[in-house]
N, C-alpha and C positions, 0 to 999 in steps of 0.2 A: 490573059496568056498565063497560065502557069507555066512555070520551067520545071522540065523534067530531069531528072537524075541522070547522070551519063552509068548504066549498070557495069560500064568496063573500067569505070575510076576505080582506083585503090582508095583505100579508107584514109586518110589523111594527108592526099596530095591535092592540090588546088586545080578546082575547076579550069575550064580554059574560055576562053571569049570567044566572040564570033568570029575573030581570024585565024582561030588556033593557038594562039600564044595563052601564056599560064597566065590567070587574072589573080593574084595576090589579093589578099581581104584588105579595103577600104580602111580598115581602123587600124592595121598594120603600115600604110602607105602614110596615112596620117600621124601615127607616131612618129615614124622616122623624118618624116618632111619636118615636123614640128620642134624634133628634137634638134636639127640642124639649123633651123628659124632662132630656136632658144640660145642656142650655141652665140649665133651672132648676135642677138639681141644683147647676151649678156656682158659681151665683148667689150673691152674698152680700147683693145688693136686687134687688127686681124689674127684671129685664130688660126688659119691655114694659109700657108705661102705656097708660094712655086706651082710645082704637079698639084701637089694636094688641092690646095686654091681648086684649081682647073677639073679636078675630078669631081668637089664636090659640086662646083659650079655644073657640071654635066650631069651628076646624076639626081640632085635637084630638079632640074628643068626636065629631065627622061620621067624620073618617078612622079613628078606631077600630073603627065600625061593619063595616068591611071585616075585621077581624080573628074568630076563634073566641070563641063568649061567655066562657070564662073568661082567656083573655089579653086581651080587651077588656076587663074589667072590671077587672083587676087594672091593666093599665097607664092608666087612666083614675083609679082611686084612688092610684095614684104622683105621677100630675100632679097632681092636686088637692091632694094633700098637700104636693107643693113649692109651689103657690102657696099655701097657707095658710100656712106655713111662712115665705114670703117676705113675707106681708101684705097679700095679694090679698083681695078681698072675696070674698063667696057666687057661687056660680057654678050657676043654675039653665037646663037645656040647653032 
């Protein structure tokens, strides 16, 4: 079944998903998650601390929800592994 465009959607706005939430382009999600993951991979010491670390963890976890399930779980596991390598404490979403 082809997806129809919303005639009331303004040009340049993001489409809505089936829940009515704005659905960002997957390329943008992958880029942002990749940037956070690369930052952690390249770090010798934890690049975020305190409140910023908690925000990054939550943002990464929530942004990953937009990805297909297998990709989402892989990205989350890789990010958590990097945080563990850097000595961050456990994270419970």
